[in-house]
PQR file of N, CA, C, O and H, with PARSE charges and radii, in Angstrom:
ATOM      1  N   MET A   1       0.968  -1.183  -0.120 -0.4000 1.5000
ATOM      2  CA  MET A   1      -0.155   0.079  -0.193 -0.0000 2.0000
ATOM      3  C   MET A   1       0.655   1.266   0.155  0.5500 1.7000
ATOM      4  O   MET A   1       0.224   2.412   0.028 -0.5500 1.4000
ATOM      5  N   ASN A   2       1.886   0.962   0.616 -0.4000 1.5000
ATOM      6  CA  ASN A   2       2.988   1.940  -0.095 -0.0000 2.0000
ATOM      7  C   ASN A   2       4.286   1.607  -0.187  0.5500 1.7000
ATOM      8  O   ASN A   2       4.498   0.486   0.274 -0.5500 1.4000
ATOM      9  H   ASN A   2       2.237   0.031   0.719  0.4000 1.0000
ATOM     10  N   ILE A   3       5.622   2.382  -0.781 -0.4000 1.5000
ATOM     11  CA  ILE A   3       6.658   2.100  -1.027 -0.0000 2.0000
ATOM     12  C   ILE A   3       7.938   2.710  -0.109  0.5500 1.7000
ATOM     13  O   ILE A   3       9.133   2.690  -0.403 -0.5500 1.4000
ATOM     14  H   ILE A   3       5.449   3.293  -1.156  0.4000 1.0000
ATOM     15  N   VAL A   4       7.234   3.312   1.218 -0.4000 1.5000
ATOM     16  CA  VAL A   4       9.062   3.523   1.996 -0.0000 2.0000
ATOM     17  C   VAL A   4       8.474   3.022   3.351  0.5500 1.7000
ATOM     18  O   VAL A   4       8.431   3.663   4.401 -0.5500 1.4000
ATOM     19  H   VAL A   4       6.263   3.328   1.458  0.4000 1.0000
ATOM     20  N   GLY A   5       8.043   1.796   3.132 -0.4000 1.5000
ATOM     21  CA  GLY A   5       7.521   1.309   4.790 -0.0000 2.0000
ATOM     22  C   GLY A   5       8.997   0.504   4.890  0.5500 1.7000
ATOM     23  O   GLY A   5       9.387  -0.102   5.887 -0.5500 1.4000
ATOM     24  H   GLY A   5       8.078   1.276   2.279  0.4000 1.0000
ATOM     25  N   GLU A   6       9.557   0.612   3.909 -0.4000 1.5000
ATOM     26  CA  GLU A   6      10.646  -0.701   4.289 -0.0000 2.0000
ATOM     27  C   GLU A   6      11.349   0.307   4.540  0.5500 1.7000
ATOM     28  O   GLU A   6      11.494   0.255   5.761 -0.5500 1.4000
ATOM     29  H   GLU A   6       9.240   1.105   3.099  0.4000 1.0000
ATOM     30  N   ASN A   7      11.761   0.996   4.249 -0.4000 1.5000
ATOM     31  CA  ASN A   7      12.905   1.968   4.070 -0.0000 2.0000
ATOM     32  C   ASN A   7      13.088   3.241   5.592  0.5500 1.7000
ATOM     33  O   ASN A   7      14.039   3.853   6.080 -0.5500 1.4000
ATOM     34  H   ASN A   7      11.643   1.038   3.257  0.4000 1.0000
ATOM     35  N   VAL A   8      11.778   3.156   5.856 -0.4000 1.5000
ATOM     36  CA  VAL A   8      11.260   3.801   7.358 -0.0000 2.0000
ATOM     37  C   VAL A   8      12.108   2.722   7.953  0.5500 1.7000
ATOM     38  O   VAL A   8      13.320   2.940   7.939 -0.5500 1.4000
ATOM     39  H   VAL A   8      11.006   2.659   5.460  0.4000 1.0000
ATOM     40  N   LYS A   9      11.567   1.252   8.632 -0.4000 1.5000
ATOM     41  CA  LYS A   9      12.090   0.605   8.958 -0.0000 2.0000
ATOM     42  C   LYS A   9      13.743   0.788   8.852  0.5500 1.7000
ATOM     43  O   LYS A   9      14.368   1.273   9.795 -0.5500 1.4000
ATOM     44  H   LYS A   9      10.583   1.074   8.643  0.4000 1.0000
ATOM     45  N   LYS A  10      14.356   0.386   7.701 -0.4000 1.5000
ATOM     46  CA  LYS A  10      15.631   0.178   7.542 -0.0000 2.0000
ATOM     47  C   LYS A  10      15.995   1.076   8.216  0.5500 1.7000
ATOM     48  O   LYS A  10      16.500   0.754   9.291 -0.5500 1.4000
ATOM     49  H   LYS A  10      13.848  -0.008   6.935  0.4000 1.0000
ATOM     50  N   VAL A  11      15.891   2.658   7.860 -0.4000 1.5000
ATOM     51  CA  VAL A  11      16.853   3.708   8.752 -0.0000 2.0000
ATOM     52  C   VAL A  11      16.552   3.536  10.384  0.5500 1.7000
ATOM     53  O   VAL A  11      17.261   3.709  11.375 -0.5500 1.4000
ATOM     54  H   VAL A  11      15.480   2.919   6.987  0.4000 1.0000
ATOM     55  N   ARG A  12      15.621   3.254  10.261 -0.4000 1.5000
ATOM     56  CA  ARG A  12      14.675   3.379  12.402 -0.0000 2.0000
ATOM     57  C   ARG A  12      15.870   2.353  12.879  0.5500 1.7000
ATOM     58  O   ARG A  12      16.540   2.596  13.883 -0.5500 1.4000
ATOM     59  H   ARG A  12      15.045   3.114   9.456  0.4000 1.0000
ATOM     60  N   GLU A  13      16.107   1.013  11.949 -0.4000 1.5000
ATOM     61  CA  GLU A  13      17.154   0.113  12.442 -0.0000 2.0000
ATOM     62  C   GLU A  13      18.551   0.565  12.442  0.5500 1.7000
ATOM     63  O   GLU A  13      19.371   0.297  13.321 -0.5500 1.4000
ATOM     64  H   GLU A  13      15.563   0.816  11.134  0.4000 1.0000
ATOM     65  N   SER A  14      18.789   1.361  11.254 -0.4000 1.5000
ATOM     66  CA  SER A  14      20.183   1.327  11.258 -0.0000 2.0000
ATOM     67  C   SER A  14      20.549   2.993  12.653  0.5500 1.7000
ATOM     68  O   SER A  14      21.722   3.259  12.916 -0.5500 1.4000
ATOM     69  H   SER A  14      18.123   1.578  10.540  0.4000 1.0000
ATOM     70  N   LYS A  15      19.707   3.603  13.129 -0.4000 1.5000
ATOM     71  CA  LYS A  15      19.998   4.144  13.976 -0.0000 2.0000
ATOM     72  C   LYS A  15      19.781   4.010  15.622  0.5500 1.7000
ATOM     73  O   LYS A  15      19.813   4.925  16.446 -0.5500 1.4000
ATOM     74  H   LYS A  15      18.755   3.387  12.915  0.4000 1.0000
ATOM     75  N   GLY A  16      19.540   2.539  15.858 -0.4000 1.5000
ATOM     76  CA  GLY A  16      18.924   1.395  17.034 -0.0000 2.0000
ATOM     77  C   GLY A  16      18.322   2.255  17.614  0.5500 1.7000
ATOM     78  O   GLY A  16      18.578   2.794  18.690 -0.5500 1.4000
ATOM     79  H   GLY A  16      19.513   1.796  15.189  0.4000 1.0000
ATOM     80  N   TRP A  17      16.846   2.530  16.356 -0.4000 1.5000
ATOM     81  CA  TRP A  17      15.828   3.131  17.191 -0.0000 2.0000
ATOM     82  C   TRP A  17      14.371   2.460  16.959  0.5500 1.7000
ATOM     83  O   TRP A  17      13.848   2.225  15.870 -0.5500 1.4000
ATOM     84  H   TRP A  17      16.638   2.092  15.482  0.4000 1.0000
ATOM     85  N   THR A  18      13.684   2.133  18.643 -0.4000 1.5000
ATOM     86  CA  THR A  18      12.949   1.495  18.545 -0.0000 2.0000
ATOM     87  C   THR A  18      10.954   2.203  17.851  0.5500 1.7000
ATOM     88  O   THR A  18      10.667   3.318  18.287 -0.5500 1.4000
ATOM     89  H   THR A  18      14.108   2.324  19.528  0.4000 1.0000
ATOM     90  N   GLN A  19      10.390   1.851  17.363 -0.4000 1.5000
ATOM     91  CA  GLN A  19       8.869   2.313  17.131 -0.0000 2.0000
ATOM     92  C   GLN A  19       8.584   2.976  18.075  0.5500 1.7000
ATOM     93  O   GLN A  19       8.075   4.064  17.803 -0.5500 1.4000
ATOM     94  H   GLN A  19      10.623   0.945  17.009  0.4000 1.0000
ATOM     95  N   GLU A  20       8.743   2.693  19.295 -0.4000 1.5000
ATOM     96  CA  GLU A  20       8.004   4.028  20.369 -0.0000 2.0000
ATOM     97  C   GLU A  20       8.812   5.208  20.117  0.5500 1.7000
ATOM     98  O   GLU A  20       8.197   6.248  19.880 -0.5500 1.4000
ATOM     99  H   GLU A  20       9.157   1.810  19.516  0.4000 1.0000
ATOM    100  N   GLN A  21      10.022   5.230  20.125 -0.4000 1.5000
ATOM    101  CA  GLN A  21      11.300   6.385  19.995 -0.0000 2.0000
ATOM    102  C   GLN A  21      10.805   7.216  18.376  0.5500 1.7000
ATOM    103  O   GLN A  21      10.354   8.354  18.239 -0.5500 1.4000
ATOM    104  H   GLN A  21      10.521   4.385  20.318  0.4000 1.0000
ATOM    105  N   LEU A  22      11.081   6.202  17.338 -0.4000 1.5000
ATOM    106  CA  LEU A  22      10.182   7.114  16.124 -0.0000 2.0000
ATOM    107  C   LEU A  22       9.081   8.236  16.262  0.5500 1.7000
ATOM    108  O   LEU A  22       9.235   9.397  15.884 -0.5500 1.4000
ATOM    109  H   LEU A  22      11.447   5.278  17.449  0.4000 1.0000
ATOM    110  N   ALA A  23       7.900   7.703  16.884 -0.4000 1.5000
ATOM    111  CA  ALA A  23       6.923   8.041  17.354 -0.0000 2.0000
ATOM    112  C   ALA A  23       6.906   8.987  17.748  0.5500 1.7000
ATOM    113  O   ALA A  23       6.480  10.034  17.262 -0.5500 1.4000
ATOM    114  H   ALA A  23       7.775   6.760  17.192  0.4000 1.0000
ATOM    115  N   ALA A  24       7.612   8.669  19.204 -0.4000 1.5000
ATOM    116  CA  ALA A  24       7.811   9.944  19.914 -0.0000 2.0000
ATOM    117  C   ALA A  24       8.678  11.170  18.844  0.5500 1.7000
ATOM    118  O   ALA A  24       8.609  12.305  19.315 -0.5500 1.4000
ATOM    119  H   ALA A  24       7.958   7.818  19.599  0.4000 1.0000
ATOM    120  N   LYS A  25       9.145  11.108  18.042 -0.4000 1.5000
ATOM    121  CA  LYS A  25      10.516  12.159  17.180 -0.0000 2.0000
ATOM    122  C   LYS A  25       9.092  12.769  17.009  0.5500 1.7000
ATOM    123  O   LYS A  25       8.535  13.657  17.655 -0.5500 1.4000
ATOM    124  H   LYS A  25       9.202  10.186  17.660  0.4000 1.0000
ATOM    125  N   CYS A  26       8.554  11.824  15.654 -0.4000 1.5000
ATOM    126  CA  CYS A  26       6.990  12.519  15.075 -0.0000 2.0000
ATOM    127  C   CYS A  26       6.285  13.520  15.905  0.5500 1.7000
ATOM    128  O   CYS A  26       6.319  14.739  15.736 -0.5500 1.4000
ATOM    129  H   CYS A  26       9.006  11.103  15.129  0.4000 1.0000
ATOM    130  N   ASN A  27       5.697  12.926  16.743 -0.4000 1.5000
ATOM    131  CA  ASN A  27       4.847  13.691  17.545 -0.0000 2.0000
ATOM    132  C   ASN A  27       5.420  15.338  17.947  0.5500 1.7000
ATOM    133  O   ASN A  27       4.841  16.412  17.786 -0.5500 1.4000
ATOM    134  H   ASN A  27       5.669  11.935  16.880  0.4000 1.0000
ATOM    135  N   LEU A  28       6.849  15.025  18.551 -0.4000 1.5000
ATOM    136  CA  LEU A  28       7.220  16.404  18.933 -0.0000 2.0000
ATOM    137  C   LEU A  28       7.186  17.506  17.504  0.5500 1.7000
ATOM    138  O   LEU A  28       7.014  18.717  17.636 -0.5500 1.4000
ATOM    139  H   LEU A  28       7.320  14.153  18.681  0.4000 1.0000
ATOM    140  N   LEU A  29       7.377  16.848  16.196 -0.4000 1.5000
ATOM    141  CA  LEU A  29       7.258  17.646  15.185 -0.0000 2.0000
ATOM    142  C   LEU A  29       5.548  17.759  14.712  0.5500 1.7000
ATOM    143  O   LEU A  29       5.100  18.226  13.665 -0.5500 1.4000
ATOM    144  H   LEU A  29       7.517  15.864  16.089  0.4000 1.0000
ATOM    145  N   LYS A  30       5.090  17.393  15.423 -0.4000 1.5000
ATOM    146  CA  LYS A  30       3.318  17.529  15.426 -0.0000 2.0000
ATOM    147  C   LYS A  30       2.490  17.061  14.656  0.5500 1.7000
ATOM    148  O   LYS A  30       1.493  17.530  14.107 -0.5500 1.4000
ATOM    149  H   LYS A  30       5.454  17.014  16.274  0.4000 1.0000
ATOM    150  N   TRP A  31       3.281  15.483  14.651 -0.4000 1.5000
ATOM    151  CA  TRP A  31       2.412  14.735  14.034 -0.0000 2.0000
ATOM    152  C   TRP A  31       2.283  13.963  14.843  0.5500 1.7000
ATOM    153  O   TRP A  31       3.246  13.273  15.178 -0.5500 1.4000
ATOM    154  H   TRP A  31       4.091  15.102  15.097  0.4000 1.0000
ATOM    155  N   ASN A  32       1.115  13.825  15.397 -0.4000 1.5000
ATOM    156  CA  ASN A  32       0.142  12.814  16.078 -0.0000 2.0000
ATOM    157  C   ASN A  32       0.313  11.354  15.635  0.5500 1.7000
ATOM    158  O   ASN A  32      -0.355  11.124  14.626 -0.5500 1.4000
ATOM    159  H   ASN A  32       0.333  14.386  15.124  0.4000 1.0000
ATOM    160  N   ILE A  33       0.869  10.512  15.996 -0.4000 1.5000
ATOM    161  CA  ILE A  33       1.189   8.882  15.204 -0.0000 2.0000
ATOM    162  C   ILE A  33       1.396   8.009  16.470  0.5500 1.7000
ATOM    163  O   ILE A  33       2.053   8.432  17.421 -0.5500 1.4000
ATOM    164  H   ILE A  33       1.412  10.699  16.815  0.4000 1.0000
ATOM    165  N   THR A  34       0.807   6.752  16.459 -0.4000 1.5000
ATOM    166  CA  THR A  34       0.927   5.658  17.839 -0.0000 2.0000
ATOM    167  C   THR A  34       2.222   5.144  16.514  0.5500 1.7000
ATOM    168  O   THR A  34       2.455   5.332  15.320 -0.5500 1.4000
ATOM    169  H   THR A  34       0.273   6.408  15.687  0.4000 1.0000
ATOM    170  N   ARG A  35       3.026   4.084  18.222 -0.4000 1.5000
ATOM    171  CA  ARG A  35       4.120   2.684  17.707 -0.0000 2.0000
ATOM    172  C   ARG A  35       3.160   2.027  16.690  0.5500 1.7000
ATOM    173  O   ARG A  35       3.511   1.583  15.597 -0.5500 1.4000
ATOM    174  H   ARG A  35       2.836   3.931  19.192  0.4000 1.0000
ATOM    175  N   SER A  36       1.652   2.017  17.285 -0.4000 1.5000
ATOM    176  CA  SER A  36       0.349   0.597  16.618 -0.0000 2.0000
ATOM    177  C   SER A  36       0.547   1.316  14.318  0.5500 1.7000
ATOM    178  O   SER A  36       0.729   0.783  13.224 -0.5500 1.4000
ATOM    179  H   SER A  36       1.367   2.377  18.173  0.4000 1.0000
ATOM    180  N   THR A  37       0.383   2.441  14.766 -0.4000 1.5000
ATOM    181  CA  THR A  37       0.024   3.312  13.387 -0.0000 2.0000
ATOM    182  C   THR A  37       1.355   3.752  12.753  0.5500 1.7000
ATOM    183  O   THR A  37       1.223   4.249  11.635 -0.5500 1.4000
ATOM    184  H   THR A  37       0.236   2.874  15.655  0.4000 1.0000
ATOM    185  N   LEU A  38       3.027   3.650  13.388 -0.4000 1.5000
ATOM    186  CA  LEU A  38       3.914   3.185  12.537 -0.0000 2.0000
ATOM    187  C   LEU A  38       4.119   1.581  12.269  0.5500 1.7000
ATOM    188  O   LEU A  38       5.094   1.001  11.790 -0.5500 1.4000
ATOM    189  H   LEU A  38       3.134   3.246  14.297  0.4000 1.0000
ATOM    190  N   ALA A  39       3.170   1.186  12.627 -0.4000 1.5000
ATOM    191  CA  ALA A  39       3.873  -0.260  12.708 -0.0000 2.0000
ATOM    192  C   ALA A  39       2.677  -0.310  11.121  0.5500 1.7000
ATOM    193  O   ALA A  39       3.336  -0.229  10.084 -0.5500 1.4000
ATOM    194  H   ALA A  39       2.379   1.657  13.016  0.4000 1.0000
ATOM    195  N   LYS A  40       2.153  -0.349  11.042 -0.4000 1.5000
ATOM    196  CA  LYS A  40       1.368  -0.744  10.048 -0.0000 2.0000
ATOM    197  C   LYS A  40       2.216   0.365   8.595  0.5500 1.7000
ATOM    198  O   LYS A  40       2.332   0.206   7.380 -0.5500 1.4000
ATOM    199  H   LYS A  40       1.618  -0.414  11.884  0.4000 1.0000
ATOM    200  N   ILE A  41       2.576   1.274   9.417 -0.4000 1.5000
ATOM    201  CA  ILE A  41       3.524   2.066   7.883 -0.0000 2.0000
ATOM    202  C   ILE A  41       4.642   1.609   7.259  0.5500 1.7000
ATOM    203  O   ILE A  41       5.018   1.818   6.105 -0.5500 1.4000
ATOM    204  H   ILE A  41       2.482   1.403  10.404  0.4000 1.0000
ATOM    205  N   GLU A  42       5.316   0.736   8.436 -0.4000 1.5000
ATOM    206  CA  GLU A  42       6.134   0.065   8.141 -0.0000 2.0000
ATOM    207  C   GLU A  42       6.374  -1.614   7.471  0.5500 1.7000
ATOM    208  O   GLU A  42       7.358  -2.258   7.106 -0.5500 1.4000
ATOM    209  H   GLU A  42       5.010   0.566   9.373  0.4000 1.0000
ATOM    210  N   SER A  43       4.905  -1.868   7.554 -0.4000 1.5000
ATOM    211  CA  SER A  43       4.704  -2.843   7.380 -0.0000 2.0000
ATOM    212  C   SER A  43       3.901  -3.329   5.773  0.5500 1.7000
ATOM    213  O   SER A  43       3.784  -4.373   5.131 -0.5500 1.4000
ATOM    214  H   SER A  43       4.106  -1.345   7.851  0.4000 1.0000
ATOM    215  N   LYS A  44       3.538  -2.116   5.647 -0.4000 1.5000
ATOM    216  CA  LYS A  44       2.729  -1.818   4.078 -0.0000 2.0000
ATOM    217  C   LYS A  44       1.428  -1.814   4.068  0.5500 1.7000
ATOM    218  O   LYS A  44       0.695  -2.258   3.184 -0.5500 1.4000
ATOM    219  H   LYS A  44       3.633  -1.269   6.168  0.4000 1.0000
ATOM    220  N   VAL A  45       1.056  -1.174   5.324 -0.4000 1.5000
ATOM    221  CA  VAL A  45      -0.260  -1.631   5.605 -0.0000 2.0000
ATOM    222  C   VAL A  45      -1.655  -0.695   5.531  0.5500 1.7000
ATOM    223  O   VAL A  45      -2.805  -0.779   5.101 -0.5500 1.4000
ATOM    224  H   VAL A  45       1.651  -0.813   6.042  0.4000 1.0000
ATOM    225  N   ARG A  46      -0.751   0.287   6.262 -0.4000 1.5000
ATOM    226  CA  ARG A  46      -1.329   2.101   6.103 -0.0000 2.0000
ATOM    227  C   ARG A  46      -0.083   2.327   4.441  0.5500 1.7000
ATOM    228  O   ARG A  46       1.015   1.888   4.095 -0.5500 1.4000
ATOM    229  H   ARG A  46       0.183   0.355   6.611  0.4000 1.0000
ATOM    230  N   ARG A  47      -1.464   3.552   3.697 -0.4000 1.5000
ATOM    231  CA  ARG A  47      -0.727   4.814   2.922 -0.0000 2.0000
ATOM    232  C   ARG A  47      -0.589   5.712   4.063  0.5500 1.7000
ATOM    233  O   ARG A  47      -1.093   5.790   5.184 -0.5500 1.4000
ATOM    234  H   ARG A  47      -2.356   3.909   3.977  0.4000 1.0000
ATOM    235  N   VAL A  48       0.609   6.615   3.118 -0.4000 1.5000
ATOM    236  CA  VAL A  48       1.337   7.575   3.983 -0.0000 2.0000
ATOM    237  C   VAL A  48       1.312   8.688   3.036  0.5500 1.7000
ATOM    238  O   VAL A  48       1.611   8.472   1.861 -0.5500 1.4000
ATOM    239  H   VAL A  48       1.018   6.552   2.207  0.4000 1.0000
ATOM    240  N   THR A  49       0.854  10.319   3.591 -0.4000 1.5000
ATOM    241  CA  THR A  49       1.001  11.196   2.837 -0.0000 2.0000
ATOM    242  C   THR A  49       1.569  11.583   2.355  0.5500 1.7000
ATOM    243  O   THR A  49       2.455  10.734   2.461 -0.5500 1.4000
ATOM    244  H   THR A  49       0.611  10.494   4.545  0.4000 1.0000
ATOM    245  N   ASP A  50       2.197  12.700   1.416 -0.4000 1.5000
ATOM    246  CA  ASP A  50       3.206  13.068   1.231 -0.0000 2.0000
ATOM    247  C   ASP A  50       3.734  13.576   2.333  0.5500 1.7000
ATOM    248  O   ASP A  50       4.857  13.160   2.618 -0.5500 1.4000
ATOM    249  H   ASP A  50       1.477  13.389   1.330  0.4000 1.0000
ATOM    250  N   ILE A  51       2.911  14.889   3.516 -0.4000 1.5000
ATOM    251  CA  ILE A  51       3.223  15.307   4.331 -0.0000 2.0000
ATOM    252  C   ILE A  51       4.038  14.552   5.437  0.5500 1.7000
ATOM    253  O   ILE A  51       4.916  14.851   6.245 -0.5500 1.4000
ATOM    254  H   ILE A  51       1.998  15.227   3.285  0.4000 1.0000
ATOM    255  N   GLU A  52       3.196  13.220   5.022 -0.4000 1.5000
ATOM    256  CA  GLU A  52       3.573  12.491   6.434 -0.0000 2.0000
ATOM    257  C   GLU A  52       4.382  12.135   5.996  0.5500 1.7000
ATOM    258  O   GLU A  52       5.364  12.518   6.632 -0.5500 1.4000
ATOM    259  H   GLU A  52       2.482  12.977   4.365  0.4000 1.0000
ATOM    260  N   ILE A  53       4.781  11.256   4.769 -0.4000 1.5000
ATOM    261  CA  ILE A  53       6.867  10.955   4.235 -0.0000 2.0000
ATOM    262  C   ILE A  53       7.837  11.709   5.104  0.5500 1.7000
ATOM    263  O   ILE A  53       8.597  11.277   5.970 -0.5500 1.4000
ATOM    264  H   ILE A  53       3.983  10.945   4.252  0.4000 1.0000
ATOM    265  N   LYS A  54       7.517  13.675   4.418 -0.4000 1.5000
ATOM    266  CA  LYS A  54       8.455  14.596   4.742 -0.0000 2.0000
ATOM    267  C   LYS A  54       8.542  14.621   5.910  0.5500 1.7000
ATOM    268  O   LYS A  54       9.683  14.723   6.362 -0.5500 1.4000
ATOM    269  H   LYS A  54       6.899  14.026   3.714  0.4000 1.0000
ATOM    270  N   THR A  55       6.955  14.508   7.233 -0.4000 1.5000
ATOM    271  CA  THR A  55       7.775  14.065   8.677 -0.0000 2.0000
ATOM    272  C   THR A  55       8.561  13.153   8.931  0.5500 1.7000
ATOM    273  O   THR A  55       9.735  13.418   9.191 -0.5500 1.4000
ATOM    274  H   THR A  55       6.029  14.425   6.866  0.4000 1.0000
ATOM    275  N   LEU A  56       8.149  12.014   8.917 -0.4000 1.5000
ATOM    276  CA  LEU A  56       8.906  11.131   8.821 -0.0000 2.0000
ATOM    277  C   LEU A  56      10.537  11.068   8.381  0.5500 1.7000
ATOM    278  O   LEU A  56      11.234  10.488   9.212 -0.5500 1.4000
ATOM    279  H   LEU A  56       7.195  11.798   8.706  0.4000 1.0000
ATOM    280  N   SER A  57      11.276  11.608   7.136 -0.4000 1.5000
ATOM    281  CA  SER A  57      12.143  12.095   7.179 -0.0000 2.0000
ATOM    282  C   SER A  57      12.947  13.286   7.761  0.5500 1.7000
ATOM    283  O   SER A  57      14.125  13.633   7.845 -0.5500 1.4000
ATOM    284  H   SER A  57      10.709  12.080   6.460  0.4000 1.0000
ATOM    285  N   GLU A  58      11.736  13.730   8.117 -0.4000 1.5000
ATOM    286  CA  GLU A  58      12.735  15.028   9.307 -0.0000 2.0000
ATOM    287  C   GLU A  58      13.157  14.204  10.636  0.5500 1.7000
ATOM    288  O   GLU A  58      14.268  14.364  11.142 -0.5500 1.4000
ATOM    289  H   GLU A  58      10.780  13.448   8.049  0.4000 1.0000
ATOM    290  N   ALA A  59      12.011  13.141  11.270 -0.4000 1.5000
ATOM    291  CA  ALA A  59      12.270  12.490  12.370 -0.0000 2.0000
ATOM    292  C   ALA A  59      13.798  11.803  12.557  0.5500 1.7000
ATOM    293  O   ALA A  59      14.584  11.701  13.499 -0.5500 1.4000
ATOM    294  H   ALA A  59      11.109  13.011  10.860  0.4000 1.0000
ATOM    295  N   LEU A  60      13.788  11.361  11.054 -0.4000 1.5000
ATOM    296  CA  LEU A  60      14.763  10.123  10.648 -0.0000 2.0000
ATOM    297  C   LEU A  60      16.132  11.002  10.419  0.5500 1.7000
ATOM    298  O   LEU A  60      17.089  10.386  10.887 -0.5500 1.4000
ATOM    299  H   LEU A  60      13.150  11.444  10.288  0.4000 1.0000
ATOM    300  N   GLY A  61      16.559  12.433   9.758 -0.4000 1.5000
ATOM    301  CA  GLY A  61      17.483  13.173   9.638 -0.0000 2.0000
ATOM    302  C   GLY A  61      18.152  12.483   8.659  0.5500 1.7000
ATOM    303  O   GLY A  61      19.327  12.113   8.662 -0.5500 1.4000
ATOM    304  H   GLY A  61      15.781  12.934   9.378  0.4000 1.0000
ATOM    305  N   VAL A  62      17.162  12.316   7.677 -0.4000 1.5000
ATOM    306  CA  VAL A  62      17.544  11.673   6.152 -0.0000 2.0000
ATOM    307  C   VAL A  62      16.239  12.006   5.207  0.5500 1.7000
ATOM    308  O   VAL A  62      15.035  11.947   5.454 -0.5500 1.4000
ATOM    309  H   VAL A  62      16.208  12.616   7.675  0.4000 1.0000
ATOM    310  N   ASN A  63      17.134  12.465   3.749 -0.4000 1.5000
ATOM    311  CA  ASN A  63      16.518  12.970   3.221 -0.0000 2.0000
ATOM    312  C   ASN A  63      15.228  12.396   2.323  0.5500 1.7000
ATOM    313  O   ASN A  63      15.560  11.302   1.868 -0.5500 1.4000
ATOM    314  H   ASN A  63      18.112  12.512   3.548  0.4000 1.0000
ATOM    315  N   VAL A  64      14.153  12.679   1.996 -0.4000 1.5000
ATOM    316  CA  VAL A  64      13.162  12.363   1.525 -0.0000 2.0000
ATOM    317  C   VAL A  64      13.464  10.678   0.539  0.5500 1.7000
ATOM    318  O   VAL A  64      13.142   9.495   0.660 -0.5500 1.4000
ATOM    319  H   VAL A  64      13.883  13.568   2.366  0.4000 1.0000
ATOM    320  N   GLU A  65      14.599  11.895  -0.811 -0.4000 1.5000
ATOM    321  CA  GLU A  65      14.545  10.476  -1.628 -0.0000 2.0000
ATOM    322  C   GLU A  65      15.395   9.295  -0.370  0.5500 1.7000
ATOM    323  O   GLU A  65      15.477   8.143  -0.795 -0.5500 1.4000
ATOM    324  H   GLU A  65      14.861  12.856  -0.909  0.4000 1.0000
ATOM    325  N   ILE A  66      15.566   9.363   0.046 -0.4000 1.5000
ATOM    326  CA  ILE A  66      16.232   8.414   0.590 -0.0000 2.0000
ATOM    327  C   ILE A  66      14.785   7.287   0.988  0.5500 1.7000
ATOM    328  O   ILE A  66      14.991   6.079   0.870 -0.5500 1.4000
ATOM    329  H   ILE A  66      15.499  10.299   0.391  0.4000 1.0000
ATOM    330  N   LEU A  67      13.274   7.805   1.478 -0.4000 1.5000
ATOM    331  CA  LEU A  67      12.636   6.740   1.969 -0.0000 2.0000
ATOM    332  C   LEU A  67      11.906   6.059  -0.025  0.5500 1.7000
ATOM    333  O   LEU A  67      11.248   5.040  -0.233 -0.5500 1.4000
ATOM    334  H   LEU A  67      13.107   8.786   1.574  0.4000 1.0000
ATOM    335  N   PHE A  68      12.188   6.674  -0.642 -0.4000 1.5000
ATOM    336  CA  PHE A  68      12.149   6.300  -2.416 -0.0000 2.0000
ATOM    337  C   PHE A  68      13.172   5.009  -2.572  0.5500 1.7000
ATOM    338  O   PHE A  68      12.580   3.948  -2.769 -0.5500 1.4000
ATOM    339  H   PHE A  68      12.723   7.502  -0.473  0.4000 1.0000
ATOM    340  N   SER A  69      14.130   4.958  -2.534 -0.4000 1.5000
ATOM    341  CA  SER A  69      15.346   4.533  -2.492 -0.0000 2.0000
ATOM    342  C   SER A  69      15.604   2.561  -2.576  0.5500 1.7000
ATOM    343  O   SER A  69      15.462   1.755  -1.657 -0.5500 1.4000
ATOM    344  H   SER A  69      14.611   5.820  -2.374  0.4000 1.0000
ATOM    345  N   ASN A  70      15.837   2.412  -3.409 -0.4000 1.5000
ATOM    346  CA  ASN A  70      15.396   0.616  -3.255 -0.0000 2.0000
ATOM    347  C   ASN A  70      16.963   0.547  -2.713  0.5500 1.7000
ATOM    348  O   ASN A  70      17.450  -0.530  -2.366 -0.5500 1.4000
ATOM    349  H   ASN A  70      15.952   3.066  -4.156  0.4000 1.0000
TER
END
């Protein structure tokens, strides 16, 4: 359902962060997301809007393009 979920998970894990930690960082950026919703994004069960992708990239500290790379 989305093409960024796998890369979100890869980047998050490369930083040694839990889903809880990434969700908390997103919440600090004014996106009210739960760990459960993040899990759905990472497993490609939930769609992700362009604004949400931008927020994920900011929270992860990577360029948006990284989330779309193969």
